[in-house]
PyMOL Python script that loads the backbone (N, CA, C, O; Angstrom):
from pymol import cmd

cmd.read_pdbstr("""\
ATOM      1  N   MET A   1       0.801  -1.279   0.368  1.00  0.00           N
ATOM      2  CA  MET A   1      -0.441  -0.062  -0.062  1.00  0.00           C
ATOM      3  C   MET A   1       0.513   1.549  -0.232  1.00  0.00           C
ATOM      4  O   MET A   1       0.158   2.584  -0.797  1.00  0.00           O
ATOM      5  N   ALA A   2       1.419   1.330   0.279  1.00  0.00           N
ATOM      6  CA  ALA A   2       2.734   2.449   0.778  1.00  0.00           C
ATOM      7  C   ALA A   2       3.101   2.548  -0.879  1.00  0.00           C
ATOM      8  O   ALA A   2       3.010   3.728  -1.218  1.00  0.00           O
ATOM      9  N   GLU A   3       3.393   1.885  -1.739  1.00  0.00           N
ATOM     10  CA  GLU A   3       4.290   1.973  -2.862  1.00  0.00           C
ATOM     11  C   GLU A   3       2.671   3.678  -3.078  1.00  0.00           C
ATOM     12  O   GLU A   3       3.185   4.722  -2.676  1.00  0.00           O
ATOM     13  N   ILE A   4       1.494   3.867  -3.457  1.00  0.00           N
ATOM     14  CA  ILE A   4       0.042   4.485  -3.525  1.00  0.00           C
ATOM     15  C   ILE A   4       1.372   5.966  -3.870  1.00  0.00           C
ATOM     16  O   ILE A   4       1.530   6.687  -4.856  1.00  0.00           O
ATOM     17  N   LEU A   5       2.281   5.870  -2.185  1.00  0.00           N
ATOM     18  CA  LEU A   5       3.098   6.836  -2.677  1.00  0.00           C
ATOM     19  C   LEU A   5       3.810   7.682  -3.423  1.00  0.00           C
ATOM     20  O   LEU A   5       3.906   8.895  -3.611  1.00  0.00           O
ATOM     21  N   THR A   6       4.501   6.212  -3.966  1.00  0.00           N
ATOM     22  CA  THR A   6       5.185   6.502  -5.160  1.00  0.00           C
ATOM     23  C   THR A   6       4.378   6.647  -6.572  1.00  0.00           C
ATOM     24  O   THR A   6       4.947   7.087  -7.571  1.00  0.00           O
ATOM     25  N   ILE A   7       2.974   6.233  -6.579  1.00  0.00           N
ATOM     26  CA  ILE A   7       2.833   5.879  -8.244  1.00  0.00           C
ATOM     27  C   ILE A   7       1.493   7.428  -8.356  1.00  0.00           C
ATOM     28  O   ILE A   7       0.890   7.879  -9.329  1.00  0.00           O
ATOM     29  N   GLU A   8       1.486   7.752  -7.179  1.00  0.00           N
ATOM     30  CA  GLU A   8       0.108   9.032  -7.364  1.00  0.00           C
ATOM     31  C   GLU A   8       1.167   9.855  -6.974  1.00  0.00           C
ATOM     32  O   GLU A   8       0.832  10.974  -7.363  1.00  0.00           O
ATOM     33  N   GLY A   9       2.433   9.951  -6.337  1.00  0.00           N
ATOM     34  CA  GLY A   9       3.248  11.199  -6.685  1.00  0.00           C
ATOM     35  C   GLY A   9       2.867  12.407  -5.060  1.00  0.00           C
ATOM     36  O   GLY A   9       2.876  13.638  -5.040  1.00  0.00           O
ATOM     37  N   LEU A  10       2.485  11.127  -3.547  1.00  0.00           N
ATOM     38  CA  LEU A  10       2.315  11.797  -2.895  1.00  0.00           C
ATOM     39  C   LEU A  10       3.679  13.178  -2.356  1.00  0.00           C
ATOM     40  O   LEU A  10       4.614  13.431  -3.116  1.00  0.00           O
ATOM     41  N   LYS A  11       3.549  13.767  -1.234  1.00  0.00           N
ATOM     42  CA  LYS A  11       4.515  14.768  -0.629  1.00  0.00           C
ATOM     43  C   LYS A  11       4.018  14.501   0.544  1.00  0.00           C
ATOM     44  O   LYS A  11       3.079  13.705   0.559  1.00  0.00           O
ATOM     45  N   PRO A  12       4.409  14.976   1.619  1.00  0.00           N
ATOM     46  CA  PRO A  12       3.894  15.256   3.119  1.00  0.00           C
ATOM     47  C   PRO A  12       2.744  16.477   2.956  1.00  0.00           C
ATOM     48  O   PRO A  12       2.697  17.707   2.980  1.00  0.00           O
ATOM     49  N   GLY A  13       2.151  15.713   2.835  1.00  0.00           N
ATOM     50  CA  GLY A  13       1.299  16.983   3.691  1.00  0.00           C
ATOM     51  C   GLY A  13       0.105  16.876   2.630  1.00  0.00           C
ATOM     52  O   GLY A  13      -0.853  17.639   2.509  1.00  0.00           O
ATOM     53  N   ALA A  14       0.349  15.977   2.053  1.00  0.00           N
ATOM     54  CA  ALA A  14      -1.161  15.707   0.774  1.00  0.00           C
ATOM     55  C   ALA A  14      -1.943  13.908   1.535  1.00  0.00           C
ATOM     56  O   ALA A  14      -1.553  12.795   1.886  1.00  0.00           O
ATOM     57  N   GLU A  15      -3.017  14.589   1.434  1.00  0.00           N
ATOM     58  CA  GLU A  15      -4.170  13.435   1.742  1.00  0.00           C
ATOM     59  C   GLU A  15      -3.389  12.161   1.167  1.00  0.00           C
ATOM     60  O   GLU A  15      -2.609  11.951   0.238  1.00  0.00           O
ATOM     61  N   PHE A  16      -4.229  11.127   2.586  1.00  0.00           N
ATOM     62  CA  PHE A  16      -3.913  10.148   1.451  1.00  0.00           C
ATOM     63  C   PHE A  16      -5.753   9.662   0.777  1.00  0.00           C
ATOM     64  O   PHE A  16      -6.822  10.272   0.762  1.00  0.00           O
ATOM     65  N   PRO A  17      -5.387   8.511   0.383  1.00  0.00           N
ATOM     66  CA  PRO A  17      -6.663   7.778  -0.101  1.00  0.00           C
ATOM     67  C   PRO A  17      -8.274   7.190   1.419  1.00  0.00           C
ATOM     68  O   PRO A  17      -8.676   6.539   2.383  1.00  0.00           O
ATOM     69  N   SER A  18      -8.354   7.671   0.903  1.00  0.00           N
ATOM     70  CA  SER A  18      -9.896   6.925   2.163  1.00  0.00           C
ATOM     71  C   SER A  18      -9.341   5.620   2.250  1.00  0.00           C
ATOM     72  O   SER A  18      -8.483   5.095   1.541  1.00  0.00           O
ATOM     73  N   ALA A  19     -10.071   5.101   3.403  1.00  0.00           N
ATOM     74  CA  ALA A  19      -9.625   3.334   3.870  1.00  0.00           C
ATOM     75  C   ALA A  19     -11.086   2.643   2.304  1.00  0.00           C
ATOM     76  O   ALA A  19     -10.807   1.950   1.326  1.00  0.00           O
ATOM     77  N   SER A  20     -11.743   2.906   2.487  1.00  0.00           N
ATOM     78  CA  SER A  20     -13.227   3.228   1.254  1.00  0.00           C
ATOM     79  C   SER A  20     -12.597   3.109   0.065  1.00  0.00           C
ATOM     80  O   SER A  20     -12.354   1.946  -0.259  1.00  0.00           O
ATOM     81  N   GLU A  21     -12.224   4.049  -0.763  1.00  0.00           N
ATOM     82  CA  GLU A  21     -11.472   4.562  -1.336  1.00  0.00           C
ATOM     83  C   GLU A  21     -10.454   3.367  -1.544  1.00  0.00           C
ATOM     84  O   GLU A  21     -11.000   2.565  -2.302  1.00  0.00           O
ATOM     85  N   LEU A  22      -8.995   2.852  -1.120  1.00  0.00           N
ATOM     86  CA  LEU A  22      -8.460   1.865  -0.552  1.00  0.00           C
ATOM     87  C   LEU A  22      -8.796   0.656  -0.870  1.00  0.00           C
ATOM     88  O   LEU A  22      -8.177   0.067  -1.757  1.00  0.00           O
ATOM     89  N   ALA A  23     -10.051  -0.047  -0.065  1.00  0.00           N
ATOM     90  CA  ALA A  23     -11.356  -1.441   0.064  1.00  0.00           C
ATOM     91  C   ALA A  23     -11.195  -1.687  -2.008  1.00  0.00           C
ATOM     92  O   ALA A  23     -10.358  -2.315  -2.655  1.00  0.00           O
ATOM     93  N   GLY A  24     -12.471  -0.822  -2.486  1.00  0.00           N
ATOM     94  CA  GLY A  24     -12.618  -0.653  -3.387  1.00  0.00           C
ATOM     95  C   GLY A  24     -11.779  -1.125  -4.407  1.00  0.00           C
ATOM     96  O   GLY A  24     -12.128  -1.857  -5.334  1.00  0.00           O
ATOM     97  N   ARG A  25     -10.473  -0.599  -4.163  1.00  0.00           N
ATOM     98  CA  ARG A  25      -9.166  -0.463  -5.384  1.00  0.00           C
ATOM     99  C   ARG A  25      -8.998  -1.766  -5.643  1.00  0.00           C
ATOM    100  O   ARG A  25      -9.145  -2.406  -6.685  1.00  0.00           O
ATOM    101  N   PHE A  26      -8.509  -2.234  -4.027  1.00  0.00           N
ATOM    102  CA  PHE A  26      -8.193  -3.701  -4.112  1.00  0.00           C
ATOM    103  C   PHE A  26      -8.462  -4.835  -3.764  1.00  0.00           C
ATOM    104  O   PHE A  26      -7.700  -5.767  -3.507  1.00  0.00           O
ATOM    105  N   GLY A  27      -9.875  -4.766  -3.742  1.00  0.00           N
ATOM    106  CA  GLY A  27     -11.058  -5.311  -4.030  1.00  0.00           C
ATOM    107  C   GLY A  27     -10.563  -6.246  -2.374  1.00  0.00           C
ATOM    108  O   GLY A  27     -10.361  -7.432  -2.634  1.00  0.00           O
ATOM    109  N   VAL A  28     -10.380  -5.954  -1.024  1.00  0.00           N
ATOM    110  CA  VAL A  28     -10.483  -6.278   0.029  1.00  0.00           C
ATOM    111  C   VAL A  28     -11.196  -5.657   1.431  1.00  0.00           C
ATOM    112  O   VAL A  28     -12.155  -4.992   1.041  1.00  0.00           O
ATOM    113  N   SER A  29     -11.145  -5.624   2.364  1.00  0.00           N
ATOM    114  CA  SER A  29     -12.463  -5.554   3.466  1.00  0.00           C
ATOM    115  C   SER A  29     -11.916  -4.286   3.750  1.00  0.00           C
ATOM    116  O   SER A  29     -10.727  -3.971   3.686  1.00  0.00           O
ATOM    117  N   ARG A  30     -12.813  -3.629   4.048  1.00  0.00           N
ATOM    118  CA  ARG A  30     -12.494  -2.202   5.086  1.00  0.00           C
ATOM    119  C   ARG A  30     -11.612  -2.547   6.722  1.00  0.00           C
ATOM    120  O   ARG A  30     -10.881  -1.665   7.174  1.00  0.00           O
ATOM    121  N   PRO A  31     -11.709  -3.292   7.147  1.00  0.00           N
ATOM    122  CA  PRO A  31     -10.396  -3.891   8.145  1.00  0.00           C
ATOM    123  C   PRO A  31      -9.570  -4.418   8.157  1.00  0.00           C
ATOM    124  O   PRO A  31      -8.890  -4.643   9.158  1.00  0.00           O
ATOM    125  N   THR A  32      -9.209  -5.051   6.264  1.00  0.00           N
ATOM    126  CA  THR A  32      -7.682  -4.918   6.670  1.00  0.00           C
ATOM    127  C   THR A  32      -7.426  -4.179   6.283  1.00  0.00           C
ATOM    128  O   THR A  32      -6.567  -3.589   6.937  1.00  0.00           O
ATOM    129  N   VAL A  33      -7.885  -3.420   4.828  1.00  0.00           N
ATOM    130  CA  VAL A  33      -7.185  -1.301   4.920  1.00  0.00           C
ATOM    131  C   VAL A  33      -6.685  -0.739   6.389  1.00  0.00           C
ATOM    132  O   VAL A  33      -5.529  -0.479   6.724  1.00  0.00           O
ATOM    133  N   THR A  34      -7.760  -0.641   7.081  1.00  0.00           N
ATOM    134  CA  THR A  34      -7.418   0.234   8.380  1.00  0.00           C
ATOM    135  C   THR A  34      -6.411  -1.133   8.526  1.00  0.00           C
ATOM    136  O   THR A  34      -5.363  -0.986   7.897  1.00  0.00           O
ATOM    137  N   LYS A  35      -6.481  -1.893   8.941  1.00  0.00           N
ATOM    138  CA  LYS A  35      -4.658  -2.177  10.038  1.00  0.00           C
ATOM    139  C   LYS A  35      -3.852  -2.353   9.216  1.00  0.00           C
ATOM    140  O   LYS A  35      -2.851  -2.839   9.742  1.00  0.00           O
ATOM    141  N   ALA A  36      -3.637  -2.102   7.278  1.00  0.00           N
ATOM    142  CA  ALA A  36      -2.025  -1.562   6.788  1.00  0.00           C
ATOM    143  C   ALA A  36      -2.242  -0.615   7.102  1.00  0.00           C
ATOM    144  O   ALA A  36      -1.183   0.011   7.140  1.00  0.00           O
ATOM    145  N   LEU A  37      -3.584   0.373   7.587  1.00  0.00           N
ATOM    146  CA  LEU A  37      -2.695   2.581   7.063  1.00  0.00           C
ATOM    147  C   LEU A  37      -2.177   2.469   8.791  1.00  0.00           C
ATOM    148  O   LEU A  37      -1.217   3.186   9.073  1.00  0.00           O
ATOM    149  N   ASP A  38      -2.670   1.756   9.734  1.00  0.00           N
ATOM    150  CA  ASP A  38      -2.977   1.508  11.012  1.00  0.00           C
ATOM    151  C   ASP A  38      -1.340   1.296  11.478  1.00  0.00           C
ATOM    152  O   ASP A  38      -0.874   1.353  12.616  1.00  0.00           O
ATOM    153  N   ARG A  39      -0.674   1.044  10.240  1.00  0.00           N
ATOM    154  CA  ARG A  39       0.610   0.545   9.996  1.00  0.00           C
ATOM    155  C   ARG A  39       1.333   1.077   9.818  1.00  0.00           C
ATOM    156  O   ARG A  39       2.307   1.127  10.570  1.00  0.00           O
ATOM    157  N   LEU A  40       1.209   1.862   8.548  1.00  0.00           N
ATOM    158  CA  LEU A  40       1.786   2.734   8.023  1.00  0.00           C
ATOM    159  C   LEU A  40       1.767   3.933   8.759  1.00  0.00           C
ATOM    160  O   LEU A  40       2.430   4.833   8.243  1.00  0.00           O
ATOM    161  N   GLU A  41       1.160   4.226   9.891  1.00  0.00           N
ATOM    162  CA  GLU A  41       0.838   5.233  10.351  1.00  0.00           C
ATOM    163  C   GLU A  41       1.608   4.314  12.113  1.00  0.00           C
ATOM    164  O   GLU A  41       0.968   4.731  13.079  1.00  0.00           O
ATOM    165  N   ALA A  42       2.404   3.581  12.414  1.00  0.00           N
ATOM    166  CA  ALA A  42       3.358   3.025  13.407  1.00  0.00           C
ATOM    167  C   ALA A  42       4.347   3.333  12.461  1.00  0.00           C
ATOM    168  O   ALA A  42       5.513   3.455  12.839  1.00  0.00           O
ATOM    169  N   ALA A  43       4.142   3.427  11.671  1.00  0.00           N
ATOM    170  CA  ALA A  43       5.805   3.473  10.575  1.00  0.00           C
ATOM    171  C   ALA A  43       5.923   5.165  10.810  1.00  0.00           C
ATOM    172  O   ALA A  43       7.021   5.695  10.636  1.00  0.00           O
ATOM    173  N   GLY A  44       5.250   5.631  11.040  1.00  0.00           N
ATOM    174  CA  GLY A  44       5.630   7.320  11.119  1.00  0.00           C
ATOM    175  C   GLY A  44       5.338   7.640   9.351  1.00  0.00           C
ATOM    176  O   GLY A  44       5.663   8.808   9.141  1.00  0.00           O
ATOM    177  N   VAL A  45       4.915   7.071   8.263  1.00  0.00           N
ATOM    178  CA  VAL A  45       4.371   7.763   7.105  1.00  0.00           C
ATOM    179  C   VAL A  45       3.482   8.180   6.829  1.00  0.00           C
ATOM    180  O   VAL A  45       3.300   8.606   5.689  1.00  0.00           O
ATOM    181  N   LEU A  46       2.649   8.217   7.693  1.00  0.00           N
ATOM    182  CA  LEU A  46       0.928   8.583   8.196  1.00  0.00           C
ATOM    183  C   LEU A  46       0.369   9.490   9.366  1.00  0.00           C
ATOM    184  O   LEU A  46      -0.035   9.267  10.508  1.00  0.00           O
ATOM    185  N   ALA A  47       0.491  10.356   8.754  1.00  0.00           N
ATOM    186  CA  ALA A  47      -0.316  10.641  10.431  1.00  0.00           C
ATOM    187  C   ALA A  47      -1.830  11.245   9.992  1.00  0.00           C
ATOM    188  O   ALA A  47      -1.972  12.036   9.060  1.00  0.00           O
ATOM    189  N   SER A  48      -2.739  10.826  10.677  1.00  0.00           N
ATOM    190  CA  SER A  48      -4.110  10.856  11.260  1.00  0.00           C
ATOM    191  C   SER A  48      -4.750  11.581  11.991  1.00  0.00           C
ATOM    192  O   SER A  48      -4.353  11.731  13.147  1.00  0.00           O
ATOM    193  N   GLY A  49      -5.984  12.279  11.515  1.00  0.00           N
ATOM    194  CA  GLY A  49      -6.363  13.518  11.783  1.00  0.00           C
ATOM    195  C   GLY A  49      -7.451  12.614  13.251  1.00  0.00           C
ATOM    196  O   GLY A  49      -8.446  13.321  13.413  1.00  0.00           O
ATOM    197  N   GLY A  50      -7.466  12.208  13.574  1.00  0.00           N
ATOM    198  CA  GLY A  50      -8.275  10.838  14.210  1.00  0.00           C
ATOM    199  C   GLY A  50      -9.736  10.275  14.185  1.00  0.00           C
ATOM    200  O   GLY A  50      -8.672   9.663  14.273  1.00  0.00           O
ATOM    201  N   GLN A  51     -10.800   9.901  14.165  1.00  0.00           N
ATOM    202  CA  GLN A  51     -11.984   8.722  13.900  1.00  0.00           C
ATOM    203  C   GLN A  51     -12.181   9.969  13.029  1.00  0.00           C
ATOM    204  O   GLN A  51     -12.302  11.121  13.445  1.00  0.00           O
ATOM    205  N   GLY A  52     -12.196   9.459  11.459  1.00  0.00           N
ATOM    206  CA  GLY A  52     -13.277  10.289  10.200  1.00  0.00           C
ATOM    207  C   GLY A  52     -12.682  11.274   9.682  1.00  0.00           C
ATOM    208  O   GLY A  52     -13.079  12.063   8.825  1.00  0.00           O
ATOM    209  N   LYS A  53     -11.733  11.213  10.211  1.00  0.00           N
ATOM    210  CA  LYS A  53     -10.615  12.339   9.422  1.00  0.00           C
ATOM    211  C   LYS A  53      -9.685  11.608   8.215  1.00  0.00           C
ATOM    212  O   LYS A  53      -9.335  10.433   8.107  1.00  0.00           O
ATOM    213  N   VAL A  54      -9.407  12.872   7.283  1.00  0.00           N
ATOM    214  CA  VAL A  54      -8.594  12.344   6.549  1.00  0.00           C
ATOM    215  C   VAL A  54      -6.992  12.398   6.761  1.00  0.00           C
ATOM    216  O   VAL A  54      -6.393  13.415   7.110  1.00  0.00           O
ATOM    217  N   ARG A  55      -6.209  10.765   6.415  1.00  0.00           N
ATOM    218  CA  ARG A  55      -5.011  10.865   6.848  1.00  0.00           C
ATOM    219  C   ARG A  55      -4.379  12.090   5.699  1.00  0.00           C
ATOM    220  O   ARG A  55      -4.894  12.883   4.912  1.00  0.00           O
ATOM    221  N   THR A  56      -2.851  11.699   6.149  1.00  0.00           N
ATOM    222  CA  THR A  56      -2.145  12.303   5.292  1.00  0.00           C
ATOM    223  C   THR A  56      -0.683  12.142   5.200  1.00  0.00           C
ATOM    224  O   THR A  56      -0.046  12.353   6.232  1.00  0.00           O
ATOM    225  N   VAL A  57      -0.139  11.851   4.289  1.00  0.00           N
ATOM    226  CA  VAL A  57       1.508  11.890   4.712  1.00  0.00           C
ATOM    227  C   VAL A  57       2.126  12.463   5.351  1.00  0.00           C
ATOM    228  O   VAL A  57       1.837  13.651   5.492  1.00  0.00           O
ATOM    229  N   ARG A  58       3.342  11.879   6.091  1.00  0.00           N
ATOM    230  CA  ARG A  58       3.271  12.363   6.465  1.00  0.00           C
ATOM    231  C   ARG A  58       4.998  12.791   6.311  1.00  0.00           C
ATOM    232  O   ARG A  58       5.485  13.918   6.217  1.00  0.00           O
ATOM    233  N   ALA A  59       5.673  11.484   6.324  1.00  0.00           N
ATOM    234  CA  ALA A  59       7.189  10.705   4.874  1.00  0.00           C
ATOM    235  C   ALA A  59       7.369  10.503   4.104  1.00  0.00           C
ATOM    236  O   ALA A  59       6.198  10.633   3.749  1.00  0.00           O
ATOM    237  N   VAL A  60       7.988  10.145   2.973  1.00  0.00           N
ATOM    238  CA  VAL A  60       7.631   9.394   1.607  1.00  0.00           C
ATOM    239  C   VAL A  60       9.186   8.949   2.402  1.00  0.00           C
ATOM    240  O   VAL A  60      10.159   9.676   2.602  1.00  0.00           O
ATOM    241  N   PRO A  61       8.963   7.250   2.810  1.00  0.00           N
ATOM    242  CA  PRO A  61       9.836   6.030   2.346  1.00  0.00           C
ATOM    243  C   PRO A  61      10.916   5.925   1.464  1.00  0.00           C
ATOM    244  O   PRO A  61      10.844   5.854   0.237  1.00  0.00           O
ATOM    245  N   ILE A  62      11.880   5.919   2.130  1.00  0.00           N
ATOM    246  CA  ILE A  62      13.075   5.352   0.697  1.00  0.00           C
ATOM    247  C   ILE A  62      13.113   3.906   0.294  1.00  0.00           C
ATOM    248  O   ILE A  62      13.525   3.077   1.105  1.00  0.00           O
ATOM    249  N   ARG A  63      12.763   3.593  -0.747  1.00  0.00           N
ATOM    250  CA  ARG A  63      13.026   2.676  -0.949  1.00  0.00           C
ATOM    251  C   ARG A  63      14.655   2.094  -1.891  1.00  0.00           C
ATOM    252  O   ARG A  63      15.121   2.599  -2.912  1.00  0.00           O
ATOM    253  N   GLU A  64      15.111   1.099  -1.221  1.00  0.00           N
ATOM    254  CA  GLU A  64      16.533   0.753  -1.264  1.00  0.00           C
ATOM    255  C   GLU A  64      16.568  -0.079  -2.780  1.00  0.00           C
ATOM    256  O   GLU A  64      15.879  -1.098  -2.803  1.00  0.00           O
ATOM    257  N   GLU A  65      17.269   0.249  -3.973  1.00  0.00           N
ATOM    258  CA  GLU A  65      16.686  -0.694  -4.830  1.00  0.00           C
ATOM    259  C   GLU A  65      17.915  -1.590  -4.645  1.00  0.00           C
ATOM    260  O   GLU A  65      19.059  -1.144  -4.567  1.00  0.00           O
ATOM    261  N   ARG A  66      17.523  -3.159  -4.565  1.00  0.00           N
ATOM    262  CA  ARG A  66      18.146  -4.833  -4.770  1.00  0.00           C
ATOM    263  C   ARG A  66      18.413  -4.496  -5.702  1.00  0.00           C
ATOM    264  O   ARG A  66      17.851  -3.586  -6.310  1.00  0.00           O
ATOM    265  N   SER A  67      19.775  -5.430  -6.245  1.00  0.00           N
ATOM    266  CA  SER A  67      19.907  -5.886  -7.141  1.00  0.00           C
ATOM    267  C   SER A  67      20.226  -7.932  -7.398  1.00  0.00           C
ATOM    268  O   SER A  67      20.376  -8.395  -8.529  1.00  0.00           O
TER     269      SER A  67
END
""", "prot")
cmd.dss("prot")
cmd.show_as("cartoon", "prot")
cmd.util.cbc("prot")
cmd.orient("prot")
């Protein structure tokens, strides 16, 4: 799910897609998406505005290319 940051070119401060939107996009349940979003928050990638609020990008993770 973190790939969305790169694919959509999201920068810190940008709004992250909602759990409902992501559930539809990936064909999974909202609770599954919520768990993934919670992990991104715990990793410091997303910031939550609280229940019912829009999540925003806090930091864009740097991915190392592997050979």
